[in-house]
C-alpha positions, 0 to 999 in steps of 0.5 A, spaced: 211 326 881 214 328 874 210 330 868 211 332 861 206 336 857 204 336 850 211 333 847 211 330 840 212 323 840 212 317 835 207 311 839 207 304 836 202 299 838 203 292 836 199 285 837 199 278 835 195 275 830 191 271 831 190 274 838 192 269 844 187 264 847 184 266 853 187 263 859 185 256 860 188 250 863 194 251 859 195 258 861 202 257 864 204 255 856 201 262 854 205 265 860 211 262 857 210 264 850 209 271 852 215 271 856 219 268 850 216 273 845 217 279 849 224 277 851 225 277 844 222 284 843 226 287 849 232 285 846 230 288 839 228 295 842 235 296 846 238 298 839 233 304 838 232 310 841 225 308 844 222 306 851 217 301 852 211 303 856 207 297 857 204 290 855 197 289 856 196 281 854 198 280 847 199 288 846 206 291 846 206 299 847 213 303 845 214 310 845 220 314 842 221 322 844 219 320 851 222 320 857 228 323 853 227 328 847 230 326 841 228 332 836 225 329 830 229 322 830 223 319 834 219 318 827 225 314 824 227 311 830 221 307 831 219 305 824 226 302 824 224 298 830 218 296 827 221 293 821 226 290 825 221 286 829 217 284 823 224 281 821 225 278 828 218 275 828 219 271 822 224 266 825 220 266 832 218 259 834 212 257 839 215 252 844 209 248 845 206 249 838 213 249 834 209 248 827 205 255 828 208 262 826 207 268 830 204 274 826 204 282 828 200 287 826 203 294 828 200 301 828 204 308 828 202 315 830 205 321 831 203 327 835 203 330 842 201 327 849 201 328 856 206 323 860 208 322 868 209 318 873 202 316 877 201 312 883 204 311 890 203 303 890 207 300 884 208 307 880 208 307 873 210 312 867 204 313 863 202 316 857 195 320 856 192 323 850 188 322 843 195 320 840 195 313 844 188 312 842 190 313 835 196 309 835 191 303 838 186 305 832 192 304 827 194 297 830 187 294 830 185 297 823 192 294 820 194 287 817 198 282 819 206 283 818 204 290 816 206 297 819 200 301 818 201 309 819 197 315 820 197 321 816 201 325 821 206 319 821 207 319 814 208 326 814 214 326 819 217 320 815 216 323 809 220 329 811 226 325 814 226 321 807 229 315 811 223 310 809 219 307 803 212 309 804 206 306 800 198 309 800 193 304 803 187 309 802 181 311 806 180 307 812 174 308 817 177 309 823 173 309 830 171 315 833 175 319 827 171 318 821 175 316 814 182 317 814 187 316 809 193 311 811 199 309 809 204 303 810 211 303 811 214 297 807 222 298 808 228 303 809 231 307 804 238 304 802 243 310 803 251 310 803 252 311 810 247 311 816 251 316 820 247 323 819 253 326 822 258 324 816 253 329 811 256 335 814 264 332 815 269 336 811 272 332 805 279 332 806 281 330 799 277 337 797 283 341 794 279 348 795 280 347 803 285 352 805 290 351 811 294 357 814 301 356 812 307 361 816 311 366 812 317 364 815 319 357 817 324 357 823 329 352 825 328 349 832 332 351 838 334 346 843 335 347 850 337 343 856 331 342 861 331 346 867 331 340 871 337 338 868 335 331 868 339 326 863 336 324 857 331 330 857 331 336 852 326 341 851 324 344 844 322 351 842 319 352 835 322 358 832 322 362 839 314 363 839 312 365 846 305 363 844 307 355 843 308 351 849 315 347 849 315 340 848 318 335 852 322 329 849 325 323 853 331 320 850 338 323 848 337 327 841 344 326 840 344 319 839 338 319 834 340 317 827 334 321 825 335 327 828 340 332 825 339 337 831 345 338 835 343 337 843 349 341 845 346 348 842 344 352 847 
């Protein structure tokens, strides 16, 4: 049994609105519907650094930052995924009710939790702690086609500066009292999505300096020790720190080369 303790994560709960009906004589259609929906969601989340924990009925639980830690990326990764799911659900169609449209409520919360694989029969990777409960509260107190976030998630996304955030106001949250919550409404448009480019040097910057040797010496061409035909080695300036370069082909026959291959 493996376990992690108090890892900072971003947790998402989402559910359908209105909820799916209770199983009846048409329950096979409900199963087909959920299979289509969750297969669609599974394809979306593969594009992000997230982990699908479980599905319970029409609830879909996803985490970022576990089981593989990703620093502070978890907040923006799961927020991006939530926005993608909202876009995907707009084009999703229910097979047995094509005239109906699905709507999602999404709730996000950031915080520590305990995680581990529990059980022997059908072992599962489970999350434990108040962070799980708070994410569920954000979802249940949200609105259709909205991403409802806690103050902790707001601070994490604000620090990243990657998303557009709006105030919702004070909400009465069960077991928590009044909490000021927020919406995620979009992503900040940037010139590039690759954060590593921010630290890349500008090759057009004239202030960049490169070492230039004081003396440029002519290359000396010597025949290869194994005396293979059409094979030469070049030593630049006789510097012992430079390894000889092996060239295939007869240099004496090259129109572009001005080096006499007969020089030893």
